[in-house]
MDTraj code that builds the backbone (N, CA, C; nanometers):
import mdtraj as md
import numpy as np

residues = "MET GLN SER LEU ASN ARG PRO GLY LYS LYS ARG LEU VAL ALA CYS PRO GLN CYS LYS THR MET ILE GLU TYR ASN PRO ASP ASN PRO PHE ARG PRO PHE CYS SER GLU ARG CYS ARG LEU MET ASP LEU GLY GLN TRP ALA SER GLU SER TYR THR ILE ALA VAL PRO VAL GLN PRO ASP ASP LEU LEU ASP ASP SER SER GLU CYS".split()
xyz = np.array([
    [2.0844, -4.2638, 2.5446],
    [2.0284, -4.4065, 2.5050],
    [1.9353, -4.4420, 2.6260],
    [1.8530, -4.4907, 2.6249],
    [1.7046, -4.4696, 2.7080],
    [1.7765, -4.6421, 2.7920],
    [1.7280, -4.5970, 2.9125],
    [1.7305, -4.7395, 3.0169],
    [1.6505, -4.8708, 3.0291],
    [1.7004, -4.9691, 3.0383],
    [1.6028, -5.1175, 2.9994],
    [1.5113, -5.0836, 3.1170],
    [1.5138, -5.0382, 3.1616],
    [1.4419, -5.0375, 3.2852],
    [1.3857, -4.9115, 3.3188],
    [1.2351, -4.9311, 3.1663],
    [1.1827, -4.8465, 3.1595],
    [0.9818, -4.8308, 3.2522],
    [0.9672, -4.7427, 3.3420],
    [0.8607, -4.7483, 3.4573],
    [0.7740, -4.6996, 3.3552],
    [0.6843, -4.7759, 3.4133],
    [0.5299, -4.8136, 3.3202],
    [0.5086, -4.9196, 3.2397],
    [0.6419, -4.9571, 3.1511],
    [0.6441, -5.0703, 3.0566],
    [0.7002, -5.1708, 3.1216],
    [0.5845, -5.2901, 3.1218],
    [0.6108, -5.4421, 3.1741],
    [0.6666, -5.5202, 3.0268],
    [0.7282, -5.5467, 3.0411],
    [0.7872, -5.6761, 2.9394],
    [0.7268, -5.7860, 2.9787],
    [0.6799, -5.8345, 2.8998],
    [0.6045, -6.0124, 2.8824],
    [0.6624, -6.0734, 2.8430],
    [0.7178, -6.2027, 2.8590],
    [0.7807, -6.3089, 2.8223],
    [0.6614, -6.4627, 2.7855],
    [0.7032, -6.5326, 2.7386],
    [0.6196, -6.6246, 2.7443],
    [0.6935, -6.7543, 2.8324],
    [0.6440, -6.8481, 2.9525],
    [0.7108, -6.9443, 3.0153],
    [0.7457, -7.0230, 2.9118],
    [0.8985, -7.0478, 2.9139],
    [0.9622, -7.1730, 2.7970],
    [0.8653, -7.3300, 2.8691],
    [0.7998, -7.3437, 2.9563],
    [0.7654, -7.4439, 2.9611],
    [0.5611, -7.4614, 2.9519],
    [0.5101, -7.3510, 2.9636],
    [0.3789, -7.3658, 2.9228],
    [0.2925, -7.2750, 2.8563],
    [0.4518, -7.1767, 2.8347],
    [0.3733, -7.0531, 2.7230],
    [0.3123, -6.9679, 2.7692],
    [0.2117, -6.9732, 2.9003],
    [0.1792, -6.8282, 2.9649],
    [0.2496, -6.7497, 2.9503],
    [0.2049, -6.5855, 2.9052],
    [0.2580, -6.5044, 2.9406],
    [0.2661, -6.4416, 3.0705],
    [0.3913, -6.3896, 3.0918],
    [0.3880, -6.3147, 3.2352],
    [0.4888, -6.2162, 3.2549],
    [0.5112, -6.1086, 3.3316],
    [0.5720, -6.0194, 3.3364],
    [0.7408, -6.0313, 3.3825],
    [0.8381, -6.0233, 3.3041],
    [0.9658, -6.0647, 3.3189],
    [1.0238, -5.9451, 3.4389],
    [1.0134, -5.9704, 3.5277],
    [1.1107, -5.8917, 3.6115],
    [1.2030, -5.9369, 3.7509],
    [1.2522, -5.9017, 3.8151],
    [1.3552, -5.9778, 3.9040],
    [1.2625, -5.9960, 4.0664],
    [1.1485, -5.9691, 4.1006],
    [1.0279, -5.9948, 4.1577],
    [0.9865, -6.1264, 4.1624],
    [1.0054, -6.1753, 4.0348],
    [0.9434, -6.3326, 4.0189],
    [1.0538, -6.4203, 4.0357],
    [1.1025, -6.4957, 4.1856],
    [1.1648, -6.5836, 4.1859],
    [1.1964, -6.6994, 4.1103],
    [1.0561, -6.6952, 3.9677],
    [1.1130, -6.8860, 3.9021],
    [1.1610, -6.8048, 3.7440],
    [1.1830, -6.6804, 3.7773],
    [1.1427, -6.6123, 3.5652],
    [1.2656, -6.7029, 3.5555],
    [1.2777, -6.7324, 3.4533],
    [1.1703, -6.6734, 3.3101],
    [1.0689, -6.7937, 3.3377],
    [1.0407, -6.8929, 3.3963],
    [0.9391, -6.9854, 3.4324],
    [0.8125, -6.9016, 3.5430],
    [0.6767, -6.9072, 3.5054],
    [0.5566, -6.8401, 3.5992],
    [0.5362, -6.9144, 3.7309],
    [0.6062, -7.0071, 3.7243],
    [0.5934, -7.0650, 3.8403],
    [0.6934, -7.2213, 3.8861],
    [0.7112, -7.2735, 3.9913],
    [0.7779, -7.3164, 4.1065],
    [0.7377, -7.4771, 3.9697],
    [0.6456, -7.5289, 3.9581],
    [0.5989, -7.6279, 3.8872],
    [0.6966, -7.6311, 3.7815],
    [0.6375, -7.5020, 3.6789],
    [0.7160, -7.5483, 3.5340],
    [0.8735, -7.5648, 3.5538],
    [0.9256, -7.4560, 3.6289],
    [1.0543, -7.4648, 3.6698],
    [1.1037, -7.6085, 3.7357],
    [1.0107, -7.6806, 3.7841],
    [1.0755, -7.8403, 3.7980],
    [1.0402, -7.9227, 3.7240],
    [0.9253, -7.8928, 3.6344],
    [0.9077, -7.9902, 3.5252],
    [1.0228, -7.9772, 3.4097],
    [1.0951, -7.8421, 3.3811],
    [1.1988, -7.8262, 3.3192],
    [1.2983, -7.9216, 3.3194],
    [1.3255, -7.9111, 3.4714],
    [1.4312, -7.9420, 3.5330],
    [1.4473, -8.0697, 3.5228],
    [1.3432, -8.1469, 3.5473],
    [1.3338, -8.2900, 3.5013],
    [1.3495, -8.2902, 3.3756],
    [1.3050, -8.2285, 3.2665],
    [1.3482, -8.2782, 3.1241],
    [1.4496, -8.2656, 3.1504],
    [1.5075, -8.1860, 3.1519],
    [1.6878, -8.2111, 3.1311],
    [1.7850, -8.3470, 3.1859],
    [1.7058, -8.3707, 3.3576],
    [1.7489, -8.4705, 3.4197],
    [1.7179, -8.5714, 3.3373],
    [1.6150, -8.6296, 3.3045],
    [1.6007, -8.7854, 3.2142],
    [1.6650, -8.7653, 3.0534],
    [1.6983, -8.6031, 3.0107],
    [1.7554, -8.6142, 2.9082],
    [1.6756, -8.6320, 2.7745],
    [1.5821, -8.5785, 2.8227],
    [1.4521, -8.5565, 2.7472],
    [1.5019, -8.4571, 2.6475],
    [1.5820, -8.3548, 2.6588],
    [1.6431, -8.3027, 2.5325],
    [1.8054, -8.2790, 2.4853],
    [1.8162, -8.3027, 2.3943],
    [1.9084, -8.3170, 2.3568],
    [1.9732, -8.2287, 2.2381],
    [2.1262, -8.2418, 2.2055],
    [2.2104, -8.1262, 2.1291],
    [2.2355, -8.2058, 1.9995],
    [2.1454, -8.2180, 1.8509],
    [2.1621, -8.2454, 1.7403],
    [2.2497, -8.2189, 1.6486],
    [2.3488, -8.2724, 1.7328],
    [2.5314, -8.2584, 1.7315],
    [2.5661, -8.4628, 1.6750],
    [2.6130, -8.4786, 1.5445],
    [2.6968, -8.6382, 1.5383],
    [2.7938, -8.6004, 1.6010],
    [2.8071, -8.7361, 1.6836],
    [2.9075, -8.7199, 1.7447],
    [3.0607, -8.7586, 1.6824],
    [3.2043, -8.7051, 1.7605],
    [3.2975, -8.6767, 1.6527],
    [3.4188, -8.7458, 1.7304],
    [3.5708, -8.7816, 1.6054],
    [3.5974, -8.8930, 1.6657],
    [3.6769, -8.8332, 1.8426],
    [3.6642, -8.6424, 1.8254],
    [3.7697, -8.6289, 1.9032],
    [3.6961, -8.5990, 2.0480],
    [3.5489, -8.6446, 2.0151],
    [3.4866, -8.5947, 2.1446],
    [3.4871, -8.7270, 2.2294],
    [3.5212, -8.8750, 2.2169],
    [3.5059, -8.9703, 2.2467],
    [3.6869, -8.9641, 2.3472],
    [3.6579, -9.0409, 2.4580],
    [3.7774, -9.0851, 2.5479],
    [3.9034, -9.1720, 2.5127],
    [4.0033, -9.1550, 2.4821],
    [4.0800, -9.2550, 2.4365],
    [4.1470, -9.3740, 2.5495],
    [4.1359, -9.4785, 2.5196],
    [4.1313, -9.5758, 2.6245],
    [4.2861, -9.5824, 2.6921],
    [4.4076, -9.5412, 2.6127],
    [4.5097, -9.5385, 2.7057],
    [4.4930, -9.3935, 2.7937],
    [4.4027, -9.3037, 2.7943],
    [4.4025, -9.1735, 2.9141],
    [4.2887, -9.2208, 3.0360],
    [4.2990, -9.4344, 3.0989],
    [4.2461, -9.3915, 3.1719],
    [4.2975, -9.3367, 3.3283],
    [4.1632, -9.3078, 3.4134],
    [4.1606, -9.2316, 3.5268],
    [4.2741, -9.3060, 3.6168],
])
top = md.Topology()
chain = top.add_chain()
for i, resn in enumerate(residues, 1):
    res = top.add_residue(resn, chain, resSeq=i)
    for name in ("N", "CA", "C"):
        top.add_atom(name, md.element.get_by_symbol(name[0]), res)
traj = md.Trajectory(xyz[None], top)
């Protein structure tokens, strides 16, 4: 079985935000993003609810009125 950490082979991935090809390695503090800017842009999109999950709401997902805190 070969190790995933092969010396001499660089693993290139696309930044999820700007699609720039970057080396995926532990030395990159922003991975899988290319920079802090792209990381923060993605975080902002999550915080502003720009990302959604396309699944209809089911009745079981809703809170029951009788279970108040």
